[in-house]
PyMOL Python script that loads the backbone (N, CA, C, O; Angstrom):
from pymol import cmd

cmd.read_pdbstr("""\
ATOM      1  N   UNK A   1     108.133  11.004  48.144  1.00  0.00           N
ATOM      2  CA  UNK A   1     106.938  11.606  48.681  1.00  0.00           C
ATOM      3  C   UNK A   1     107.353  12.836  49.453  1.00  0.00           C
ATOM      4  O   UNK A   1     108.274  12.782  50.269  1.00  0.00           O
ATOM      5  N   UNK A   2     106.697  13.921  49.209  1.00  0.00           N
ATOM      6  CA  UNK A   2     107.074  15.177  49.843  1.00  0.00           C
ATOM      7  C   UNK A   2     106.401  15.273  51.196  1.00  0.00           C
ATOM      8  O   UNK A   2     105.206  15.003  51.321  1.00  0.00           O
ATOM      9  N   UNK A   3     107.144  15.648  52.187  1.00  0.00           N
ATOM     10  CA  UNK A   3     106.607  15.810  53.533  1.00  0.00           C
ATOM     11  C   UNK A   3     106.221  17.259  53.752  1.00  0.00           C
ATOM     12  O   UNK A   3     106.132  18.053  52.816  1.00  0.00           O
ATOM     13  N   UNK A   4     105.998  17.574  55.000  1.00  0.00           N
ATOM     14  CA  UNK A   4     105.603  18.922  55.348  1.00  0.00           C
ATOM     15  C   UNK A   4     106.773  19.870  55.145  1.00  0.00           C
ATOM     16  O   UNK A   4     107.886  19.594  55.592  1.00  0.00           O
ATOM     17  N   UNK A   5     106.527  20.966  54.482  1.00  0.00           N
ATOM     18  CA  UNK A   5     107.569  21.958  54.264  1.00  0.00           C
ATOM     19  C   UNK A   5     108.437  21.677  53.065  1.00  0.00           C
ATOM     20  O   UNK A   5     109.248  22.523  52.688  1.00  0.00           O
ATOM     21  N   UNK A   6     108.297  20.514  52.450  1.00  0.00           N
ATOM     22  CA  UNK A   6     109.105  20.188  51.279  1.00  0.00           C
ATOM     23  C   UNK A   6     108.262  20.414  50.029  1.00  0.00           C
ATOM     24  O   UNK A   6     107.047  20.215  50.046  1.00  0.00           O
ATOM     25  N   UNK A   7     108.900  20.822  48.969  1.00  0.00           N
ATOM     26  CA  UNK A   7     108.166  21.002  47.717  1.00  0.00           C
ATOM     27  C   UNK A   7     108.253  19.722  46.898  1.00  0.00           C
ATOM     28  O   UNK A   7     109.313  19.105  46.796  1.00  0.00           O
ATOM     29  N   UNK A   8     107.158  19.346  46.337  1.00  0.00           N
ATOM     30  CA  UNK A   8     107.108  18.131  45.529  1.00  0.00           C
ATOM     31  C   UNK A   8     107.552  18.462  44.118  1.00  0.00           C
ATOM     32  O   UNK A   8     107.253  19.536  43.596  1.00  0.00           O
ATOM     33  N   UNK A   9     108.262  17.541  43.513  1.00  0.00           N
ATOM     34  CA  UNK A   9     108.717  17.717  42.137  1.00  0.00           C
ATOM     35  C   UNK A   9     107.665  17.105  41.222  1.00  0.00           C
ATOM     36  O   UNK A   9     107.603  15.885  41.069  1.00  0.00           O
ATOM     37  N   UNK A  10     106.836  17.952  40.613  1.00  0.00           N
ATOM     38  CA  UNK A  10     105.772  17.430  39.765  1.00  0.00           C
ATOM     39  C   UNK A  10     106.233  17.197  38.333  1.00  0.00           C
ATOM     40  O   UNK A  10     105.486  16.629  37.536  1.00  0.00           O
ATOM     41  N   UNK A  11     107.417  17.612  37.997  1.00  0.00           N
ATOM     42  CA  UNK A  11     107.903  17.422  36.636  1.00  0.00           C
ATOM     43  C   UNK A  11     108.276  15.970  36.373  1.00  0.00           C
ATOM     44  O   UNK A  11     108.376  15.570  35.213  1.00  0.00           O
ATOM     45  N   UNK A  12     108.483  15.173  37.408  1.00  0.00           N
ATOM     46  CA  UNK A  12     108.868  13.784  37.189  1.00  0.00           C
ATOM     47  C   UNK A  12     107.656  12.880  36.968  1.00  0.00           C
ATOM     48  O   UNK A  12     107.823  11.731  36.558  1.00  0.00           O
ATOM     49  N   UNK A  13     106.445  13.367  37.228  1.00  0.00           N
ATOM     50  CA  UNK A  13     105.232  12.563  37.066  1.00  0.00           C
ATOM     51  C   UNK A  13     104.748  12.620  35.632  1.00  0.00           C
ATOM     52  O   UNK A  13     105.430  13.138  34.747  1.00  0.00           O
ATOM     53  N   UNK A  14     103.574  12.084  35.419  1.00  0.00           N
ATOM     54  CA  UNK A  14     103.010  12.115  34.062  1.00  0.00           C
ATOM     55  C   UNK A  14     102.738  13.545  33.622  1.00  0.00           C
ATOM     56  O   UNK A  14     102.524  14.438  34.442  1.00  0.00           O
ATOM     57  N   UNK A  15     102.751  13.737  32.334  1.00  0.00           N
ATOM     58  CA  UNK A  15     102.532  15.075  31.779  1.00  0.00           C
ATOM     59  C   UNK A  15     101.108  15.532  32.104  1.00  0.00           C
ATOM     60  O   UNK A  15     100.177  14.729  32.041  1.00  0.00           O
ATOM     61  N   UNK A  16     100.931  16.792  32.446  1.00  0.00           N
ATOM     62  CA  UNK A  16      99.578  17.276  32.748  1.00  0.00           C
ATOM     63  C   UNK A  16      98.708  17.263  31.486  1.00  0.00           C
ATOM     64  O   UNK A  16      99.201  17.397  30.366  1.00  0.00           O
ATOM     65  N   UNK A  17      97.440  17.103  31.698  1.00  0.00           N
ATOM     66  CA  UNK A  17      96.509  17.071  30.576  1.00  0.00           C
ATOM     67  C   UNK A  17      96.415  18.452  29.951  1.00  0.00           C
ATOM     68  O   UNK A  17      96.382  19.465  30.649  1.00  0.00           O
ATOM     69  N   UNK A  18      96.371  18.474  28.647  1.00  0.00           N
ATOM     70  CA  UNK A  18      96.184  19.722  27.924  1.00  0.00           C
ATOM     71  C   UNK A  18      94.698  19.849  27.616  1.00  0.00           C
ATOM     72  O   UNK A  18      94.154  19.085  26.819  1.00  0.00           O
ATOM     73  N   UNK A  19      94.059  20.800  28.243  1.00  0.00           N
ATOM     74  CA  UNK A  19      92.628  20.991  28.016  1.00  0.00           C
ATOM     75  C   UNK A  19      92.413  22.060  26.964  1.00  0.00           C
ATOM     76  O   UNK A  19      93.020  23.130  27.001  1.00  0.00           O
ATOM     77  N   UNK A  20      91.539  21.747  26.029  1.00  0.00           N
ATOM     78  CA  UNK A  20      91.183  22.738  25.030  1.00  0.00           C
ATOM     79  C   UNK A  20      89.978  23.502  25.522  1.00  0.00           C
ATOM     80  O   UNK A  20      89.108  22.940  26.187  1.00  0.00           O
ATOM     81  N   UNK A  21      89.924  24.757  25.205  1.00  0.00           N
ATOM     82  CA  UNK A  21      88.773  25.559  25.556  1.00  0.00           C
ATOM     83  C   UNK A  21      87.729  25.390  24.458  1.00  0.00           C
ATOM     84  O   UNK A  21      87.996  25.647  23.284  1.00  0.00           O
ATOM     85  N   UNK A  22      86.545  24.957  24.855  1.00  0.00           N
ATOM     86  CA  UNK A  22      85.483  24.742  23.896  1.00  0.00           C
ATOM     87  C   UNK A  22      84.743  26.043  23.657  1.00  0.00           C
ATOM     88  O   UNK A  22      84.452  26.797  24.585  1.00  0.00           O
ATOM     89  N   UNK A  23      84.452  26.282  22.411  1.00  0.00           N
ATOM     90  CA  UNK A  23      83.691  27.482  22.073  1.00  0.00           C
ATOM     91  C   UNK A  23      82.208  27.167  22.174  1.00  0.00           C
ATOM     92  O   UNK A  23      81.764  26.097  21.760  1.00  0.00           O
ATOM     93  N   UNK A  24      81.455  28.087  22.717  1.00  0.00           N
ATOM     94  CA  UNK A  24      80.017  27.906  22.823  1.00  0.00           C
ATOM     95  C   UNK A  24      79.377  28.120  21.456  1.00  0.00           C
ATOM     96  O   UNK A  24      79.774  29.003  20.695  1.00  0.00           O
ATOM     97  N   UNK A  25      78.390  27.303  21.167  1.00  0.00           N
ATOM     98  CA  UNK A  25      77.668  27.438  19.905  1.00  0.00           C
ATOM     99  C   UNK A  25      76.495  28.377  20.154  1.00  0.00           C
ATOM    100  O   UNK A  25      75.688  28.123  21.047  1.00  0.00           O
ATOM    101  N   UNK A  26      76.386  29.441  19.395  1.00  0.00           N
ATOM    102  CA  UNK A  26      75.271  30.365  19.607  1.00  0.00           C
ATOM    103  C   UNK A  26      73.926  29.697  19.332  1.00  0.00           C
ATOM    104  O   UNK A  26      73.817  28.817  18.478  1.00  0.00           O
ATOM    105  N   UNK A  27      72.916  30.126  20.062  1.00  0.00           N
ATOM    106  CA  UNK A  27      71.580  29.549  19.910  1.00  0.00           C
ATOM    107  C   UNK A  27      71.044  29.769  18.502  1.00  0.00           C
ATOM    108  O   UNK A  27      70.249  28.967  18.013  1.00  0.00           O
ATOM    109  N   UNK A  28      71.463  30.826  17.857  1.00  0.00           N
ATOM    110  CA  UNK A  28      70.975  31.096  16.503  1.00  0.00           C
ATOM    111  C   UNK A  28      71.370  29.978  15.547  1.00  0.00           C
ATOM    112  O   UNK A  28      70.603  29.618  14.654  1.00  0.00           O
ATOM    113  N   UNK A  29      72.576  29.428  15.736  1.00  0.00           N
ATOM    114  CA  UNK A  29      73.015  28.348  14.851  1.00  0.00           C
ATOM    115  C   UNK A  29      72.350  27.031  15.213  1.00  0.00           C
ATOM    116  O   UNK A  29      72.097  26.201  14.339  1.00  0.00           O
ATOM    117  N   UNK A  30      72.064  26.835  16.493  1.00  0.00           N
ATOM    118  CA  UNK A  30      71.426  25.588  16.902  1.00  0.00           C
ATOM    119  C   UNK A  30      70.015  25.516  16.339  1.00  0.00           C
ATOM    120  O   UNK A  30      69.606  24.475  15.824  1.00  0.00           O
ATOM    121  N   UNK A  31      69.276  26.595  16.428  1.00  0.00           N
ATOM    122  CA  UNK A  31      67.891  26.604  15.977  1.00  0.00           C
ATOM    123  C   UNK A  31      67.748  27.100  14.550  1.00  0.00           C
ATOM    124  O   UNK A  31      66.641  27.415  14.114  1.00  0.00           O
ATOM    125  N   UNK A  32      68.837  27.173  13.824  1.00  0.00           N
ATOM    126  CA  UNK A  32      68.848  27.559  12.414  1.00  0.00           C
ATOM    127  C   UNK A  32      68.207  28.922  12.183  1.00  0.00           C
ATOM    128  O   UNK A  32      67.478  29.124  11.211  1.00  0.00           O
ATOM    129  N   UNK A  33      68.487  29.847  13.083  1.00  0.00           N
ATOM    130  CA  UNK A  33      67.963  31.195  12.942  1.00  0.00           C
ATOM    131  C   UNK A  33      69.050  32.169  12.495  1.00  0.00           C
ATOM    132  O   UNK A  33      68.816  33.375  12.417  1.00  0.00           O
ATOM    133  N   UNK A  34      70.221  31.651  12.207  1.00  0.00           N
ATOM    134  CA  UNK A  34      71.344  32.488  11.818  1.00  0.00           C
ATOM    135  C   UNK A  34      71.082  33.067  10.428  1.00  0.00           C
ATOM    136  O   UNK A  34      70.419  32.442   9.600  1.00  0.00           O
ATOM    137  N   UNK A  35      71.598  34.243  10.187  1.00  0.00           N
ATOM    138  CA  UNK A  35      71.416  34.861   8.878  1.00  0.00           C
ATOM    139  C   UNK A  35      72.003  33.971   7.785  1.00  0.00           C
ATOM    140  O   UNK A  35      73.097  33.428   7.940  1.00  0.00           O
ATOM    141  N   UNK A  36      71.294  33.829   6.713  1.00  0.00           N
ATOM    142  CA  UNK A  36      71.789  33.044   5.589  1.00  0.00           C
ATOM    143  C   UNK A  36      71.398  31.585   5.648  1.00  0.00           C
ATOM    144  O   UNK A  36      71.599  30.871   4.666  1.00  0.00           O
ATOM    145  N   UNK A  37      70.845  31.105   6.757  1.00  0.00           N
ATOM    146  CA  UNK A  37      70.420  29.714   6.873  1.00  0.00           C
ATOM    147  C   UNK A  37      68.902  29.706   6.910  1.00  0.00           C
ATOM    148  O   UNK A  37      68.298  30.022   7.935  1.00  0.00           O
ATOM    149  N   UNK A  38      68.291  29.347   5.799  1.00  0.00           N
ATOM    150  CA  UNK A  38      66.841  29.304   5.720  1.00  0.00           C
ATOM    151  C   UNK A  38      66.394  27.886   5.408  1.00  0.00           C
ATOM    152  O   UNK A  38      66.915  27.244   4.495  1.00  0.00           O
ATOM    153  N   UNK A  39      65.432  27.407   6.169  1.00  0.00           N
ATOM    154  CA  UNK A  39      64.839  26.116   5.863  1.00  0.00           C
ATOM    155  C   UNK A  39      63.805  26.303   4.762  1.00  0.00           C
ATOM    156  O   UNK A  39      63.107  27.317   4.740  1.00  0.00           O
ATOM    157  N   UNK A  40      63.697  25.360   3.862  1.00  0.00           N
ATOM    158  CA  UNK A  40      62.619  25.446   2.887  1.00  0.00           C
ATOM    159  C   UNK A  40      61.270  25.413   3.607  1.00  0.00           C
ATOM    160  O   UNK A  40      61.137  24.786   4.658  1.00  0.00           O
ATOM    161  N   UNK A  41      60.296  26.074   3.052  1.00  0.00           N
ATOM    162  CA  UNK A  41      59.014  26.205   3.734  1.00  0.00           C
ATOM    163  C   UNK A  41      58.337  24.852   3.943  1.00  0.00           C
ATOM    164  O   UNK A  41      57.654  24.669   4.950  1.00  0.00           O
ATOM    165  N   UNK A  42      58.504  23.900   3.026  1.00  0.00           N
ATOM    166  CA  UNK A  42      57.895  22.583   3.191  1.00  0.00           C
ATOM    167  C   UNK A  42      58.517  21.855   4.370  1.00  0.00           C
ATOM    168  O   UNK A  42      57.803  21.272   5.186  1.00  0.00           O
ATOM    169  N   UNK A  43      59.835  21.884   4.468  1.00  0.00           N
ATOM    170  CA  UNK A  43      60.527  21.218   5.576  1.00  0.00           C
ATOM    171  C   UNK A  43      60.136  21.872   6.894  1.00  0.00           C
ATOM    172  O   UNK A  43      59.876  21.173   7.873  1.00  0.00           O
ATOM    173  N   UNK A  44      60.089  23.186   6.934  1.00  0.00           N
ATOM    174  CA  UNK A  44      59.697  23.898   8.158  1.00  0.00           C
ATOM    175  C   UNK A  44      58.280  23.506   8.562  1.00  0.00           C
ATOM    176  O   UNK A  44      58.007  23.264   9.738  1.00  0.00           O
ATOM    177  N   UNK A  45      57.373  23.443   7.573  1.00  0.00           N
ATOM    178  CA  UNK A  45      55.993  23.049   7.845  1.00  0.00           C
ATOM    179  C   UNK A  45      55.925  21.627   8.386  1.00  0.00           C
ATOM    180  O   UNK A  45      55.214  21.370   9.357  1.00  0.00           O
ATOM    181  N   UNK A  46      56.659  20.697   7.770  1.00  0.00           N
ATOM    182  CA  UNK A  46      56.636  19.310   8.217  1.00  0.00           C
ATOM    183  C   UNK A  46      57.215  19.163   9.616  1.00  0.00           C
ATOM    184  O   UNK A  46      56.719  18.362  10.409  1.00  0.00           O
ATOM    185  N   UNK A  47      58.249  19.917   9.927  1.00  0.00           N
ATOM    186  CA  UNK A  47      58.833  19.858  11.275  1.00  0.00           C
ATOM    187  C   UNK A  47      57.832  20.375  12.304  1.00  0.00           C
ATOM    188  O   UNK A  47      57.669  19.773  13.365  1.00  0.00           O
ATOM    189  N   UNK A  48      57.169  21.471  12.004  1.00  0.00           N
ATOM    190  CA  UNK A  48      56.183  22.023  12.933  1.00  0.00           C
ATOM    191  C   UNK A  48      55.026  21.051  13.128  1.00  0.00           C
ATOM    192  O   UNK A  48      54.573  20.846  14.254  1.00  0.00           O
ATOM    193  N   UNK A  49      54.540  20.446  12.036  1.00  0.00           N
ATOM    194  CA  UNK A  49      53.450  19.473  12.145  1.00  0.00           C
ATOM    195  C   UNK A  49      53.902  18.258  12.956  1.00  0.00           C
ATOM    196  O   UNK A  49      53.140  17.751  13.779  1.00  0.00           O
ATOM    197  N   UNK A  50      55.112  17.792  12.741  1.00  0.00           N
ATOM    198  CA  UNK A  50      55.621  16.641  13.484  1.00  0.00           C
ATOM    199  C   UNK A  50      55.733  16.954  14.977  1.00  0.00           C
ATOM    200  O   UNK A  50      55.405  16.109  15.809  1.00  0.00           O
ATOM    201  N   UNK A  51      56.190  18.151  15.321  1.00  0.00           N
ATOM    202  CA  UNK A  51      56.305  18.533  16.731  1.00  0.00           C
ATOM    203  C   UNK A  51      54.921  18.619  17.364  1.00  0.00           C
ATOM    204  O   UNK A  51      54.723  18.145  18.483  1.00  0.00           O
ATOM    205  N   UNK A  52      53.965  19.215  16.664  1.00  0.00           N
ATOM    206  CA  UNK A  52      52.600  19.302  17.200  1.00  0.00           C
ATOM    207  C   UNK A  52      51.969  17.908  17.350  1.00  0.00           C
ATOM    208  O   UNK A  52      51.277  17.643  18.333  1.00  0.00           O
ATOM    209  N   UNK A  53      52.205  17.037  16.394  1.00  0.00           N
ATOM    210  CA  UNK A  53      51.681  15.673  16.496  1.00  0.00           C
ATOM    211  C   UNK A  53      52.319  14.941  17.673  1.00  0.00           C
ATOM    212  O   UNK A  53      51.644  14.194  18.381  1.00  0.00           O
ATOM    213  N   UNK A  54      53.599  15.149  17.881  1.00  0.00           N
ATOM    214  CA  UNK A  54      54.279  14.534  19.024  1.00  0.00           C
ATOM    215  C   UNK A  54      53.736  15.039  20.353  1.00  0.00           C
ATOM    216  O   UNK A  54      53.583  14.268  21.300  1.00  0.00           O
ATOM    217  N   UNK A  55      53.445  16.339  20.424  1.00  0.00           N
ATOM    218  CA  UNK A  55      52.862  16.889  21.648  1.00  0.00           C
ATOM    219  C   UNK A  55      51.461  16.327  21.892  1.00  0.00           C
ATOM    220  O   UNK A  55      51.106  16.016  23.029  1.00  0.00           O
ATOM    221  N   UNK A  56      50.676  16.198  20.844  1.00  0.00           N
ATOM    222  CA  UNK A  56      49.333  15.630  20.989  1.00  0.00           C
ATOM    223  C   UNK A  56      49.412  14.167  21.429  1.00  0.00           C
ATOM    224  O   UNK A  56      48.636  13.731  22.279  1.00  0.00           O
ATOM    225  N   UNK A  57      50.337  13.420  20.859  1.00  0.00           N
ATOM    226  CA  UNK A  57      50.510  12.017  21.235  1.00  0.00           C
ATOM    227  C   UNK A  57      50.960  11.906  22.686  1.00  0.00           C
ATOM    228  O   UNK A  57      50.485  11.037  23.418  1.00  0.00           O
ATOM    229  N   UNK A  58      51.868  12.776  23.106  1.00  0.00           N
ATOM    230  CA  UNK A  58      52.327  12.766  24.498  1.00  0.00           C
ATOM    231  C   UNK A  58      51.193  13.125  25.447  1.00  0.00           C
ATOM    232  O   UNK A  58      51.101  12.559  26.536  1.00  0.00           O
ATOM    233  N   UNK A  59      50.331  14.053  25.054  1.00  0.00           N
ATOM    234  CA  UNK A  59      49.187  14.413  25.890  1.00  0.00           C
ATOM    235  C   UNK A  59      48.221  13.238  26.014  1.00  0.00           C
ATOM    236  O   UNK A  59      47.693  12.985  27.097  1.00  0.00           O
ATOM    237  N   UNK A  60      47.986  12.518  24.918  1.00  0.00           N
ATOM    238  CA  UNK A  60      47.102  11.351  24.982  1.00  0.00           C
ATOM    239  C   UNK A  60      47.691  10.269  25.877  1.00  0.00           C
ATOM    240  O   UNK A  60      46.965   9.648  26.652  1.00  0.00           O
ATOM    241  N   UNK A  61      48.979  10.038  25.782  1.00  0.00           N
ATOM    242  CA  UNK A  61      49.612   9.045  26.650  1.00  0.00           C
ATOM    243  C   UNK A  61      49.509   9.450  28.119  1.00  0.00           C
ATOM    244  O   UNK A  61      49.280   8.605  28.985  1.00  0.00           O
ATOM    245  N   UNK A  62      49.676  10.739  28.396  1.00  0.00           N
ATOM    246  CA  UNK A  62      49.564  11.219  29.774  1.00  0.00           C
ATOM    247  C   UNK A  62      48.153  11.012  30.301  1.00  0.00           C
ATOM    248  O   UNK A  62      47.976  10.630  31.458  1.00  0.00           O
ATOM    249  N   UNK A  63      47.152  11.257  29.474  1.00  0.00           N
ATOM    250  CA  UNK A  63      45.765  11.046  29.903  1.00  0.00           C
ATOM    251  C   UNK A  63      45.496   9.568  30.151  1.00  0.00           C
ATOM    252  O   UNK A  63      44.852   9.216  31.140  1.00  0.00           O
ATOM    253  N   UNK A  64      45.975   8.707  29.278  1.00  0.00           N
ATOM    254  CA  UNK A  64      45.773   7.265  29.447  1.00  0.00           C
ATOM    255  C   UNK A  64      46.447   6.777  30.726  1.00  0.00           C
ATOM    256  O   UNK A  64      45.906   5.919  31.423  1.00  0.00           O
ATOM    257  N   UNK A  65      47.609   7.311  31.033  1.00  0.00           N
ATOM    258  CA  UNK A  65      48.349   6.854  32.210  1.00  0.00           C
ATOM    259  C   UNK A  65      47.742   7.359  33.513  1.00  0.00           C
ATOM    260  O   UNK A  65      47.909   6.717  34.550  1.00  0.00           O
ATOM    261  N   UNK A  66      47.042   8.489  33.489  1.00  0.00           N
ATOM    262  CA  UNK A  66      46.573   9.081  34.742  1.00  0.00           C
ATOM    263  C   UNK A  66      45.087   8.877  35.002  1.00  0.00           C
ATOM    264  O   UNK A  66      44.687   8.837  36.165  1.00  0.00           O
ATOM    265  N   UNK A  67      44.257   8.746  33.985  1.00  0.00           N
ATOM    266  CA  UNK A  67      42.805   8.650  34.171  1.00  0.00           C
ATOM    267  C   UNK A  67      42.390   7.187  34.165  1.00  0.00           C
ATOM    268  O   UNK A  67      42.774   6.428  33.275  1.00  0.00           O
ATOM    269  N   UNK A  68      41.604   6.795  35.163  1.00  0.00           N
ATOM    270  CA  UNK A  68      41.064   5.435  35.194  1.00  0.00           C
ATOM    271  C   UNK A  68      39.550   5.519  34.970  1.00  0.00           C
ATOM    272  O   UNK A  68      38.869   6.274  35.664  1.00  0.00           O
ATOM    273  N   UNK A  69      39.024   4.765  34.024  1.00  0.00           N
ATOM    274  CA  UNK A  69      37.585   4.824  33.760  1.00  0.00           C
ATOM    275  C   UNK A  69      36.799   4.162  34.890  1.00  0.00           C
ATOM    276  O   UNK A  69      37.276   3.214  35.514  1.00  0.00           O
ATOM    277  N   UNK A  70      35.613   4.657  35.144  1.00  0.00           N
ATOM    278  CA  UNK A  70      34.745   4.086  36.165  1.00  0.00           C
ATOM    279  C   UNK A  70      33.675   3.246  35.473  1.00  0.00           C
ATOM    280  O   UNK A  70      32.879   3.785  34.704  1.00  0.00           O
ATOM    281  N   UNK A  71      33.638   1.928  35.731  1.00  0.00           N
ATOM    282  CA  UNK A  71      32.641   1.086  35.076  1.00  0.00           C
ATOM    283  C   UNK A  71      31.241   1.413  35.606  1.00  0.00           C
ATOM    284  O   UNK A  71      31.059   1.673  36.795  1.00  0.00           O
ATOM    285  N   UNK A  72      30.274   1.395  34.717  1.00  0.00           N
ATOM    286  CA  UNK A  72      28.890   1.638  35.095  1.00  0.00           C
ATOM    287  C   UNK A  72      27.977   0.883  34.148  1.00  0.00           C
ATOM    288  O   UNK A  72      28.363   0.501  33.043  1.00  0.00           O
ATOM    289  N   UNK A  73      26.763   0.682  34.613  1.00  0.00           N
ATOM    290  CA  UNK A  73      25.798  -0.068  33.820  1.00  0.00           C
ATOM    291  C   UNK A  73      25.148   0.843  32.791  1.00  0.00           C
ATOM    292  O   UNK A  73      24.851   2.005  33.066  1.00  0.00           O
ATOM    293  N   UNK A  74      24.931   0.292  31.599  1.00  0.00           N
ATOM    294  CA  UNK A  74      24.342   1.093  30.541  1.00  0.00           C
ATOM    295  C   UNK A  74      23.180   0.317  29.924  1.00  0.00           C
ATOM    296  O   UNK A  74      23.307  -0.873  29.632  1.00  0.00           O
ATOM    297  N   UNK A  75      22.062   0.987  29.730  1.00  0.00           N
ATOM    298  CA  UNK A  75      20.911   0.372  29.062  1.00  0.00           C
ATOM    299  C   UNK A  75      20.488   1.255  27.906  1.00  0.00           C
ATOM    300  O   UNK A  75      20.514   2.482  27.989  1.00  0.00           O
ATOM    301  N   UNK A  76      20.094   0.591  26.814  1.00  0.00           N
ATOM    302  CA  UNK A  76      19.642   1.324  25.646  1.00  0.00           C
ATOM    303  C   UNK A  76      18.453   0.569  25.060  1.00  0.00           C
ATOM    304  O   UNK A  76      18.512  -0.638  24.824  1.00  0.00           O
ATOM    305  N   UNK A  77      17.403   1.293  24.838  1.00  0.00           N
ATOM    306  CA  UNK A  77      16.211   0.642  24.274  1.00  0.00           C
ATOM    307  C   UNK A  77      16.339   0.571  22.758  1.00  0.00           C
ATOM    308  O   UNK A  77      16.783   1.506  22.091  1.00  0.00           O
ATOM    309  N   UNK A  78      15.920  -0.600  22.245  1.00  0.00           N
ATOM    310  CA  UNK A  78      15.975  -0.831  20.809  1.00  0.00           C
ATOM    311  C   UNK A  78      14.556  -1.055  20.324  1.00  0.00           C
ATOM    312  O   UNK A  78      13.792  -1.802  20.936  1.00  0.00           O
ATOM    313  N   UNK A  79      14.213  -0.422  19.247  1.00  0.00           N
ATOM    314  CA  UNK A  79      12.892  -0.563  18.658  1.00  0.00           C
ATOM    315  C   UNK A  79      12.713  -2.016  18.203  1.00  0.00           C
ATOM    316  O   UNK A  79      13.574  -2.538  17.494  1.00  0.00           O
ATOM    317  N   UNK A  80      11.625  -2.679  18.590  1.00  0.00           N
ATOM    318  CA  UNK A  80      11.441  -4.091  18.208  1.00  0.00           C
ATOM    319  C   UNK A  80      11.363  -4.300  16.699  1.00  0.00           C
ATOM    320  O   UNK A  80      11.703  -5.383  16.223  1.00  0.00           O
ATOM    321  N   UNK A  81      10.940  -3.328  15.950  1.00  0.00           N
ATOM    322  CA  UNK A  81      10.876  -3.474  14.501  1.00  0.00           C
ATOM    323  C   UNK A  81      12.264  -3.621  13.880  1.00  0.00           C
ATOM    324  O   UNK A  81      12.414  -4.257  12.836  1.00  0.00           O
ATOM    325  N   UNK A  82      13.245  -3.052  14.499  1.00  0.00           N
ATOM    326  CA  UNK A  82      14.626  -3.189  13.986  1.00  0.00           C
ATOM    327  C   UNK A  82      15.181  -4.588  14.242  1.00  0.00           C
ATOM    328  O   UNK A  82      16.062  -5.051  13.518  1.00  0.00           O
ATOM    329  N   UNK A  83      14.666  -5.256  15.267  1.00  0.00           N
ATOM    330  CA  UNK A  83      15.151  -6.603  15.590  1.00  0.00           C
ATOM    331  C   UNK A  83      14.584  -7.648  14.637  1.00  0.00           C
ATOM    332  O   UNK A  83      15.230  -8.669  14.404  1.00  0.00           O
ATOM    333  N   UNK A  84      13.414  -7.428  14.089  1.00  0.00           N
ATOM    334  CA  UNK A  84      12.759  -8.409  13.225  1.00  0.00           C
ATOM    335  C   UNK A  84      13.273  -8.407  11.786  1.00  0.00           C
ATOM    336  O   UNK A  84      12.885  -9.285  11.016  1.00  0.00           O
ATOM    337  N   UNK A  85      14.067  -7.530  11.417  1.00  0.00           N
ATOM    338  CA  UNK A  85      14.549  -7.443  10.031  1.00  0.00           C
ATOM    339  C   UNK A  85      15.466  -8.560   9.671  1.00  0.00           C
ATOM    340  O   UNK A  85      15.951  -8.621   8.541  1.00  0.00           O
TER     341      UNK A  85
END
""", "prot")
cmd.dss("prot")
cmd.show_as("cartoon", "prot")
cmd.util.cbc("prot")
cmd.orient("prot")
């Protein structure tokens, strides 16, 4: 153990970790906007429809979770001739 003023010998310990430098992936490749990468129009359409449907479903769930209905009395008159049929 190295004390004050002494240099520690780090070569006798475990080998230092070799870290690789990760390359960043450009946003164009992530979102398939890179030149030469084209989605077929049907697949693109289905993906857009699926995303919109998911957003609509999420909005409905948010409304269900936050809005509480208020119970109230309801009356509706029915024509007596319809009851006799």
